[in-house]
TORKOL-4160 file (C-alpha; in steps of 0.2 Angstrom, whole numbers, padded with zeros to 4 digits, m for minus):
365
<pt num="1" X="0001" Y="m0001" Z="0000"/>
<pt num="2" X="0015" Y="0011" Z="0005"/>
<pt num="3" X="0023" Y="0008" Z="m0011"/>
<pt num="4" X="0007" Y="0013" Z="m0024"/>
<pt num="5" X="0005" Y="0029" Z="m0012"/>
<pt num="6" X="0022" Y="0034" Z="m0016"/>
<pt num="7" X="0020" Y="0030" Z="m0034"/>
<pt num="8" X="0003" Y="0040" Z="m0034"/>
<pt num="9" X="0012" Y="0055" Z="m0027"/>
<pt num="10" X="0024" Y="0054" Z="m0040"/>
<pt num="11" X="0013" Y="0055" Z="m0054"/>
<pt num="12" X="0003" Y="0067" Z="m0048"/>
<pt num="13" X="0021" Y="0080" Z="m0045"/>
<pt num="14" X="0021" Y="0074" Z="m0063"/>
<pt num="15" X="0004" Y="0079" Z="m0069"/>
<pt num="16" X="0009" Y="0095" Z="m0058"/>
<pt num="17" X="0023" Y="0099" Z="m0068"/>
<pt num="18" X="0011" Y="0096" Z="m0086"/>
<pt num="19" X="m0002" Y="0106" Z="m0079"/>
<pt num="20" X="0011" Y="0119" Z="m0075"/>
<pt num="21" X="0018" Y="0117" Z="m0096"/>
<pt num="22" X="0000" Y="0118" Z="m0104"/>
<pt num="23" X="m0003" Y="0135" Z="m0094"/>
<pt num="24" X="0012" Y="0143" Z="m0099"/>
<pt num="25" X="0007" Y="0135" Z="m0118"/>
<pt num="26" X="m0010" Y="0143" Z="m0117"/>
<pt num="27" X="m0005" Y="0160" Z="m0111"/>
<pt num="28" X="0009" Y="0159" Z="m0127"/>
<pt num="29" X="m0005" Y="0155" Z="m0136"/>
<pt num="30" X="m0019" Y="0167" Z="m0131"/>
<pt num="31" X="m0005" Y="0182" Z="m0135"/>
<pt num="32" X="m0001" Y="0175" Z="m0153"/>
<pt num="33" X="m0022" Y="0174" Z="m0155"/>
<pt num="34" X="m0021" Y="0192" Z="m0148"/>
<pt num="35" X="m0010" Y="0196" Z="m0162"/>
<pt num="36" X="m0016" Y="0190" Z="m0174"/>
<pt num="37" X="m0030" Y="0200" Z="m0169"/>
<pt num="38" X="m0022" Y="0215" Z="m0172"/>
<pt num="39" X="m0015" Y="0210" Z="m0189"/>
<pt num="40" X="m0031" Y="0205" Z="m0194"/>
<pt num="41" X="m0037" Y="0222" Z="m0191"/>
<pt num="42" X="m0057" Y="0221" Z="m0198"/>
<pt num="43" X="m0055" Y="0204" Z="m0206"/>
<pt num="44" X="m0065" Y="0190" Z="m0201"/>
<pt num="45" X="m0061" Y="0182" Z="m0182"/>
<pt num="46" X="m0072" Y="0167" Z="m0185"/>
<pt num="47" X="m0061" Y="0156" Z="m0198"/>
<pt num="48" X="m0072" Y="0140" Z="m0198"/>
<pt num="49" X="m0059" Y="0132" Z="m0212"/>
<pt num="50" X="m0044" Y="0137" Z="m0202"/>
<pt num="51" X="m0052" Y="0129" Z="m0187"/>
<pt num="52" X="m0057" Y="0112" Z="m0194"/>
<pt num="53" X="m0038" Y="0111" Z="m0201"/>
<pt num="54" X="m0032" Y="0113" Z="m0184"/>
<pt num="55" X="m0043" Y="0101" Z="m0177"/>
<pt num="56" X="m0041" Y="0087" Z="m0191"/>
<pt num="57" X="m0021" Y="0090" Z="m0188"/>
<pt num="58" X="m0023" Y="0089" Z="m0169"/>
<pt num="59" X="m0032" Y="0072" Z="m0169"/>
<pt num="60" X="m0020" Y="0067" Z="m0181"/>
<pt num="61" X="m0005" Y="0071" Z="m0172"/>
<pt num="62" X="m0012" Y="0064" Z="m0157"/>
<pt num="63" X="m0016" Y="0046" Z="m0166"/>
<pt num="64" X="0003" Y="0045" Z="m0170"/>
<pt num="65" X="0007" Y="0050" Z="m0152"/>
<pt num="66" X="m0004" Y="0034" Z="m0147"/>
<pt num="67" X="m0014" Y="0046" Z="m0136"/>
<pt num="68" X="m0028" Y="0036" Z="m0125"/>
<pt num="69" X="m0039" Y="0054" Z="m0128"/>
<pt num="70" X="m0051" Y="0050" Z="m0142"/>
<pt num="71" X="m0053" Y="0061" Z="m0156"/>
<pt num="72" X="m0071" Y="0068" Z="m0147"/>
<pt num="73" X="m0061" Y="0074" Z="m0133"/>
<pt num="74" X="m0049" Y="0082" Z="m0143"/>
<pt num="75" X="m0059" Y="0091" Z="m0153"/>
<pt num="76" X="m0070" Y="0098" Z="m0139"/>
<pt num="77" X="m0055" Y="0103" Z="m0129"/>
<pt num="78" X="m0047" Y="0112" Z="m0144"/>
<pt num="79" X="m0065" Y="0120" Z="m0150"/>
<pt num="80" X="m0065" Y="0128" Z="m0131"/>
<pt num="81" X="m0046" Y="0133" Z="m0131"/>
<pt num="82" X="m0049" Y="0142" Z="m0150"/>
<pt num="83" X="m0068" Y="0149" Z="m0142"/>
<pt num="84" X="m0058" Y="0157" Z="m0126"/>
<pt num="85" X="m0043" Y="0163" Z="m0139"/>
<pt num="86" X="m0055" Y="0170" Z="m0154"/>
<pt num="87" X="m0063" Y="0180" Z="m0141"/>
<pt num="88" X="m0049" Y="0191" Z="m0136"/>
<pt num="89" X="m0047" Y="0195" Z="m0152"/>
<pt num="90" X="m0065" Y="0202" Z="m0155"/>
<pt num="91" X="m0081" Y="0196" Z="m0144"/>
<pt num="92" X="m0093" Y="0188" Z="m0155"/>
<pt num="93" X="m0113" Y="0184" Z="m0155"/>
<pt num="94" X="m0120" Y="0168" Z="m0160"/>
<pt num="95" X="m0139" Y="0169" Z="m0165"/>
<pt num="96" X="m0149" Y="0151" Z="m0162"/>
<pt num="97" X="m0165" Y="0142" Z="m0161"/>
<pt num="98" X="m0169" Y="0144" Z="m0144"/>
<pt num="99" X="m0174" Y="0143" Z="m0129"/>
<pt num="100" X="m0159" Y="0134" Z="m0120"/>
<pt num="101" X="m0158" Y="0118" Z="m0120"/>
<pt num="102" X="m0161" Y="0114" Z="m0139"/>
<pt num="103" X="m0152" Y="0103" Z="m0149"/>
<pt num="104" X="m0148" Y="0120" Z="m0159"/>
<pt num="105" X="m0139" Y="0127" Z="m0143"/>
<pt num="106" X="m0130" Y="0113" Z="m0142"/>
<pt num="107" X="m0124" Y="0114" Z="m0161"/>
<pt num="108" X="m0118" Y="0131" Z="m0159"/>
<pt num="109" X="m0109" Y="0126" Z="m0143"/>
<pt num="110" X="m0101" Y="0114" Z="m0153"/>
<pt num="111" X="m0097" Y="0126" Z="m0166"/>
<pt num="112" X="m0090" Y="0141" Z="m0158"/>
<pt num="113" X="m0087" Y="0135" Z="m0138"/>
<pt num="114" X="m0091" Y="0145" Z="m0125"/>
<pt num="115" X="m0082" Y="0159" Z="m0127"/>
<pt num="116" X="m0097" Y="0170" Z="m0137"/>
<pt num="117" X="m0113" Y="0178" Z="m0132"/>
<pt num="118" X="m0126" Y="0167" Z="m0138"/>
<pt num="119" X="m0146" Y="0175" Z="m0143"/>
<pt num="120" X="m0159" Y="0164" Z="m0139"/>
<pt num="121" X="m0170" Y="0167" Z="m0154"/>
<pt num="122" X="m0190" Y="0161" Z="m0154"/>
<pt num="123" X="m0191" Y="0154" Z="m0171"/>
<pt num="124" X="m0181" Y="0150" Z="m0188"/>
<pt num="125" X="m0187" Y="0166" Z="m0194"/>
<pt num="126" X="m0182" Y="0177" Z="m0182"/>
<pt num="127" X="m0164" Y="0167" Z="m0180"/>
<pt num="128" X="m0160" Y="0173" Z="m0201"/>
<pt num="129" X="m0163" Y="0193" Z="m0196"/>
<pt num="130" X="m0152" Y="0195" Z="m0183"/>
<pt num="131" X="m0137" Y="0189" Z="m0192"/>
<pt num="132" X="m0144" Y="0197" Z="m0207"/>
<pt num="133" X="m0146" Y="0216" Z="m0199"/>
<pt num="134" X="m0130" Y="0214" Z="m0189"/>
<pt num="135" X="m0137" Y="0210" Z="m0172"/>
<pt num="136" X="m0126" Y="0195" Z="m0170"/>
<pt num="137" X="m0112" Y="0189" Z="m0181"/>
<pt num="138" X="m0117" Y="0171" Z="m0186"/>
<pt num="139" X="m0134" Y="0162" Z="m0185"/>
<pt num="140" X="m0135" Y="0141" Z="m0182"/>
<pt num="141" X="m0149" Y="0135" Z="m0188"/>
<pt num="142" X="m0154" Y="0116" Z="m0190"/>
<pt num="143" X="m0157" Y="0109" Z="m0208"/>
<pt num="144" X="m0160" Y="0091" Z="m0206"/>
<pt num="145" X="m0163" Y="0074" Z="m0195"/>
<pt num="146" X="m0157" Y="0059" Z="m0200"/>
<pt num="147" X="m0176" Y="0050" Z="m0196"/>
<pt num="148" X="m0186" Y="0064" Z="m0200"/>
<pt num="149" X="m0179" Y="0075" Z="m0214"/>
<pt num="150" X="m0176" Y="0093" Z="m0219"/>
<pt num="151" X="m0181" Y="0105" Z="m0210"/>
<pt num="152" X="m0191" Y="0113" Z="m0224"/>
<pt num="153" X="m0193" Y="0129" Z="m0216"/>
<pt num="154" X="m0176" Y="0133" Z="m0215"/>
<pt num="155" X="m0173" Y="0128" Z="m0234"/>
<pt num="156" X="m0185" Y="0142" Z="m0241"/>
<pt num="157" X="m0176" Y="0154" Z="m0230"/>
<pt num="158" X="m0160" Y="0148" Z="m0235"/>
<pt num="159" X="m0163" Y="0154" Z="m0253"/>
<pt num="160" X="m0169" Y="0171" Z="m0250"/>
<pt num="161" X="m0157" Y="0176" Z="m0237"/>
<pt num="162" X="m0142" Y="0188" Z="m0240"/>
<pt num="163" X="m0131" Y="0175" Z="m0228"/>
<pt num="164" X="m0120" Y="0162" Z="m0234"/>
<pt num="165" X="m0119" Y="0144" Z="m0226"/>
<pt num="166" X="m0098" Y="0144" Z="m0218"/>
<pt num="167" X="m0100" Y="0126" Z="m0211"/>
<pt num="168" X="m0111" Y="0114" Z="m0202"/>
<pt num="169" X="m0111" Y="0104" Z="m0186"/>
<pt num="170" X="m0118" Y="0084" Z="m0182"/>
<pt num="171" X="m0126" Y="0084" Z="m0164"/>
<pt num="172" X="m0131" Y="0066" Z="m0160"/>
<pt num="173" X="m0148" Y="0067" Z="m0155"/>
<pt num="174" X="m0151" Y="0060" Z="m0138"/>
<pt num="175" X="m0168" Y="0061" Z="m0131"/>
<pt num="176" X="m0172" Y="0061" Z="m0112"/>
<pt num="177" X="m0187" Y="0059" Z="m0104"/>
<pt num="178" X="m0190" Y="0072" Z="m0088"/>
<pt num="179" X="m0201" Y="0076" Z="m0075"/>
<pt num="180" X="m0206" Y="0082" Z="m0056"/>
<pt num="181" X="m0214" Y="0066" Z="m0056"/>
<pt num="182" X="m0207" Y="0052" Z="m0045"/>
<pt num="183" X="m0211" Y="0038" Z="m0058"/>
<pt num="184" X="m0216" Y="0035" Z="m0076"/>
<pt num="185" X="m0235" Y="0030" Z="m0068"/>
<pt num="186" X="m0236" Y="0048" Z="m0062"/>
<pt num="187" X="m0236" Y="0055" Z="m0079"/>
<pt num="188" X="m0251" Y="0061" Z="m0089"/>
<pt num="189" X="m0244" Y="0069" Z="m0104"/>
<pt num="190" X="m0227" Y="0069" Z="m0113"/>
<pt num="191" X="m0223" Y="0086" Z="m0121"/>
<pt num="192" X="m0210" Y="0088" Z="m0134"/>
<pt num="193" X="m0208" Y="0097" Z="m0151"/>
<pt num="194" X="m0216" Y="0085" Z="m0166"/>
<pt num="195" X="m0200" Y="0078" Z="m0172"/>
<pt num="196" X="m0197" Y="0073" Z="m0155"/>
<pt num="197" X="m0213" Y="0063" Z="m0152"/>
<pt num="198" X="m0210" Y="0056" Z="m0169"/>
<pt num="199" X="m0192" Y="0050" Z="m0166"/>
<pt num="200" X="m0196" Y="0040" Z="m0147"/>
<pt num="201" X="m0216" Y="0033" Z="m0156"/>
<pt num="202" X="m0210" Y="0016" Z="m0151"/>
<pt num="203" X="m0202" Y="0019" Z="m0133"/>
<pt num="204" X="m0218" Y="0029" Z="m0129"/>
<pt num="205" X="m0229" Y="0016" Z="m0137"/>
<pt num="206" X="m0220" Y="0003" Z="m0126"/>
<pt num="207" X="m0218" Y="0013" Z="m0108"/>
<pt num="208" X="m0231" Y="0026" Z="m0110"/>
<pt num="209" X="m0247" Y="0018" Z="m0118"/>
<pt num="210" X="m0260" Y="0029" Z="m0119"/>
<pt num="211" X="m0252" Y="0046" Z="m0112"/>
<pt num="212" X="m0259" Y="0061" Z="m0119"/>
<pt num="213" X="m0243" Y="0069" Z="m0129"/>
<pt num="214" X="m0241" Y="0088" Z="m0134"/>
<pt num="215" X="m0233" Y="0097" Z="m0145"/>
<pt num="216" X="m0221" Y="0110" Z="m0141"/>
<pt num="217" X="m0212" Y="0124" Z="m0152"/>
<pt num="218" X="m0198" Y="0115" Z="m0147"/>
<pt num="219" X="m0189" Y="0102" Z="m0134"/>
<pt num="220" X="m0183" Y="0115" Z="m0122"/>
<pt num="221" X="m0200" Y="0123" Z="m0121"/>
<pt num="222" X="m0208" Y="0109" Z="m0118"/>
<pt num="223" X="m0194" Y="0106" Z="m0102"/>
<pt num="224" X="m0200" Y="0124" Z="m0095"/>
<pt num="225" X="m0220" Y="0117" Z="m0097"/>
<pt num="226" X="m0214" Y="0101" Z="m0086"/>
<pt num="227" X="m0208" Y="0114" Z="m0072"/>
<pt num="228" X="m0226" Y="0119" Z="m0066"/>
<pt num="229" X="m0235" Y="0103" Z="m0070"/>
<pt num="230" X="m0229" Y="0088" Z="m0062"/>
<pt num="231" X="m0240" Y="0074" Z="m0071"/>
<pt num="232" X="m0233" Y="0081" Z="m0087"/>
<pt num="233" X="m0217" Y="0074" Z="m0093"/>
<pt num="234" X="m0203" Y="0082" Z="m0106"/>
<pt num="235" X="m0192" Y="0075" Z="m0119"/>
<pt num="236" X="m0176" Y="0085" Z="m0121"/>
<pt num="237" X="m0160" Y="0086" Z="m0122"/>
<pt num="238" X="m0151" Y="0079" Z="m0103"/>
<pt num="239" X="m0145" Y="0099" Z="m0103"/>
<pt num="240" X="m0163" Y="0104" Z="m0101"/>
<pt num="241" X="m0164" Y="0095" Z="m0087"/>
<pt num="242" X="m0150" Y="0103" Z="m0081"/>
<pt num="243" X="m0157" Y="0122" Z="m0084"/>
<pt num="244" X="m0174" Y="0119" Z="m0081"/>
<pt num="245" X="m0172" Y="0108" Z="m0063"/>
<pt num="246" X="m0180" Y="0093" Z="m0068"/>
<pt num="247" X="m0177" Y="0074" Z="m0065"/>
<pt num="248" X="m0173" Y="0063" Z="m0080"/>
<pt num="249" X="m0183" Y="0047" Z="m0077"/>
<pt num="250" X="m0179" Y="0039" Z="m0094"/>
<pt num="251" X="m0162" Y="0040" Z="m0105"/>
<pt num="252" X="m0159" Y="0038" Z="m0122"/>
<pt num="253" X="m0177" Y="0033" Z="m0128"/>
<pt num="254" X="m0175" Y="0038" Z="m0146"/>
<pt num="255" X="m0181" Y="0023" Z="m0158"/>
<pt num="256" X="m0163" Y="0026" Z="m0169"/>
<pt num="257" X="m0148" Y="0025" Z="m0159"/>
<pt num="258" X="m0139" Y="0031" Z="m0175"/>
<pt num="259" X="m0151" Y="0047" Z="m0176"/>
<pt num="260" X="m0143" Y="0065" Z="m0178"/>
<pt num="261" X="m0145" Y="0081" Z="m0183"/>
<pt num="262" X="m0135" Y="0093" Z="m0196"/>
<pt num="263" X="m0136" Y="0111" Z="m0194"/>
<pt num="264" X="m0131" Y="0126" Z="m0202"/>
<pt num="265" X="m0119" Y="0141" Z="m0198"/>
<pt num="266" X="m0123" Y="0154" Z="m0208"/>
<pt num="267" X="m0113" Y="0172" Z="m0209"/>
<pt num="268" X="m0110" Y="0187" Z="m0219"/>
<pt num="269" X="m0092" Y="0182" Z="m0228"/>
<pt num="270" X="m0091" Y="0167" Z="m0238"/>
<pt num="271" X="m0077" Y="0156" Z="m0232"/>
<pt num="272" X="m0062" Y="0158" Z="m0243"/>
<pt num="273" X="m0054" Y="0141" Z="m0246"/>
<pt num="274" X="m0055" Y="0125" Z="m0239"/>
<pt num="275" X="m0045" Y="0108" Z="m0245"/>
<pt num="276" X="m0056" Y="0098" Z="m0257"/>
<pt num="277" X="m0058" Y="0082" Z="m0245"/>
<pt num="278" X="m0065" Y="0091" Z="m0231"/>
<pt num="279" X="m0076" Y="0104" Z="m0241"/>
<pt num="280" X="m0094" Y="0103" Z="m0246"/>
<pt num="281" X="m0105" Y="0114" Z="m0257"/>
<pt num="282" X="m0124" Y="0118" Z="m0256"/>
<pt num="283" X="m0133" Y="0126" Z="m0270"/>
<pt num="284" X="m0151" Y="0131" Z="m0277"/>
<pt num="285" X="m0157" Y="0133" Z="m0294"/>
<pt num="286" X="m0174" Y="0134" Z="m0305"/>
<pt num="287" X="m0173" Y="0125" Z="m0323"/>
<pt num="288" X="m0188" Y="0121" Z="m0333"/>
<pt num="289" X="m0200" Y="0108" Z="m0332"/>
<pt num="290" X="m0198" Y="0099" Z="m0348"/>
<pt num="291" X="m0195" Y="0080" Z="m0349"/>
<pt num="292" X="m0175" Y="0077" Z="m0345"/>
<pt num="293" X="m0174" Y="0094" Z="m0338"/>
<pt num="294" X="m0166" Y="0089" Z="m0322"/>
<pt num="295" X="m0155" Y="0075" Z="m0329"/>
<pt num="296" X="m0146" Y="0090" Z="m0340"/>
<pt num="297" X="m0143" Y="0101" Z="m0327"/>
<pt num="298" X="m0136" Y="0087" Z="m0318"/>
<pt num="299" X="m0124" Y="0079" Z="m0329"/>
<pt num="300" X="m0111" Y="0089" Z="m0326"/>
<pt num="301" X="m0107" Y="0083" Z="m0311"/>
<pt num="302" X="m0106" Y="0067" Z="m0319"/>
<pt num="303" X="m0095" Y="0074" Z="m0331"/>
<pt num="304" X="m0082" Y="0082" Z="m0320"/>
<pt num="305" X="m0081" Y="0068" Z="m0305"/>
<pt num="306" X="m0092" Y="0079" Z="m0293"/>
<pt num="307" X="m0101" Y="0068" Z="m0280"/>
<pt num="308" X="m0118" Y="0075" Z="m0275"/>
<pt num="309" X="m0125" Y="0068" Z="m0258"/>
<pt num="310" X="m0140" Y="0078" Z="m0256"/>
<pt num="311" X="m0155" Y="0083" Z="m0269"/>
<pt num="312" X="m0171" Y="0090" Z="m0261"/>
<pt num="313" X="m0184" Y="0098" Z="m0271"/>
<pt num="314" X="m0196" Y="0113" Z="m0265"/>
<pt num="315" X="m0210" Y="0122" Z="m0273"/>
<pt num="316" X="m0208" Y="0137" Z="m0283"/>
<pt num="317" X="m0223" Y="0146" Z="m0277"/>
<pt num="318" X="m0228" Y="0152" Z="m0293"/>
<pt num="319" X="m0247" Y="0145" Z="m0291"/>
<pt num="320" X="m0243" Y="0130" Z="m0302"/>
<pt num="321" X="m0234" Y="0112" Z="m0298"/>
<pt num="322" X="m0216" Y="0119" Z="m0302"/>
<pt num="323" X="m0202" Y="0116" Z="m0292"/>
<pt num="324" X="m0184" Y="0123" Z="m0285"/>
<pt num="325" X="m0170" Y="0110" Z="m0283"/>
<pt num="326" X="m0157" Y="0112" Z="m0269"/>
<pt num="327" X="m0142" Y="0100" Z="m0270"/>
<pt num="328" X="m0125" Y="0096" Z="m0259"/>
<pt num="329" X="m0111" Y="0092" Z="m0266"/>
<pt num="330" X="m0093" Y="0087" Z="m0261"/>
<pt num="331" X="m0079" Y="0099" Z="m0265"/>
<pt num="332" X="m0076" Y="0116" Z="m0263"/>
<pt num="333" X="m0082" Y="0129" Z="m0275"/>
<pt num="334" X="m0066" Y="0134" Z="m0281"/>
<pt num="335" X="m0058" Y="0119" Z="m0287"/>
<pt num="336" X="m0057" Y="0118" Z="m0303"/>
<pt num="337" X="m0070" Y="0104" Z="m0308"/>
<pt num="338" X="m0083" Y="0110" Z="m0296"/>
<pt num="339" X="m0081" Y="0127" Z="m0304"/>
<pt num="340" X="m0085" Y="0119" Z="m0323"/>
<pt num="341" X="m0098" Y="0109" Z="m0318"/>
<pt num="342" X="m0108" Y="0125" Z="m0308"/>
<pt num="343" X="m0103" Y="0136" Z="m0324"/>
<pt num="344" X="m0111" Y="0122" Z="m0338"/>
<pt num="345" X="m0125" Y="0122" Z="m0325"/>
<pt num="346" X="m0128" Y="0139" Z="m0327"/>
<pt num="347" X="m0131" Y="0136" Z="m0344"/>
<pt num="348" X="m0146" Y="0127" Z="m0343"/>
<pt num="349" X="m0153" Y="0134" Z="m0329"/>
<pt num="350" X="m0164" Y="0149" Z="m0326"/>
<pt num="351" X="m0157" Y="0152" Z="m0307"/>
<pt num="352" X="m0142" Y="0145" Z="m0300"/>
<pt num="353" X="m0138" Y="0153" Z="m0281"/>
<pt num="354" X="m0121" Y="0145" Z="m0273"/>
<pt num="355" X="m0128" Y="0146" Z="m0254"/>
<pt num="356" X="m0110" Y="0141" Z="m0250"/>
<pt num="357" X="m0096" Y="0134" Z="m0247"/>
<pt num="358" X="m0089" Y="0125" Z="m0232"/>
<pt num="359" X="m0078" Y="0114" Z="m0222"/>
<pt num="360" X="m0089" Y="0097" Z="m0216"/>
<pt num="361" X="m0095" Y="0092" Z="m0199"/>
<pt num="362" X="m0080" Y="0084" Z="m0190"/>
<pt num="363" X="m0085" Y="0065" Z="m0192"/>
<pt num="364" X="m0079" Y="0063" Z="m0171"/>
<pt num="365" X="m0093" Y="0077" Z="m0164"/>
């Protein structure tokens, strides 16, 4: 026992020495970040392509060193380091679909860390204008869920906005049942966003059959309602239970354990450069409603070796049965093959708009 105690003491001394080195290096990094801010002047402080590259490099370096920390843990640590250093360059404000405790807030934290001022918008329609008018620097909005599909309101607003997509975040959707109730038998109603209710349909049918399901504007709103009603439970992220002082009665109740939601980060300044293997580009276009019209528009992707990863149609709202199209492709807008494909597509579309070219989400998030 004495030998182990002495060994632990020696190891803790070494940890303290490493911590001293870490503090010194963090102070140096913060000083360098401040100097970068001074050198930039009015240039953009948030460089998603640069931050994406840093995280990629750190993860690769740690693997080469045989690190015990996994990539996800390192990514979270470095996001907070970059967030704190970024705040020394210039304080930043970010709007997201609120209230606090939503998966959208989690996405905003994943993208920017805690070193920014967060503004919770009551609806997607109010998050966009906050960034468009300069009330905030960036906006974070949901675009699609792996189980329930596209968030069509976001897609419709993307078409009209002056903002561009500068990044994406994938957040695992882990739903928890929370309440002030003592047990499941005390619950009479369950409230959540309609998508969350749908994503937990099988679990609810098995464990709370016949309980009234109450749609809410967001899962966090449902958690707020459950604060004052002991017979109600909410479905939300674990953070909502902490924020609204609720007890989690059941964890991870979503029917699909692989369920994820994808979010876009929107800003006014386009991303300047992203390596092809780390880049995505989103476009919107209108083509003639004729036989083979859509195939003709998409043919340049095949011709120039561009991989299309998403295709979505939306009503053109012309009063008839006309549609516009949203597409995600692999690669950066300035890549030769992507640029040539888009130029060729413009010749057979009446409108083509690049919504953004941006770094892909980090896979380990």
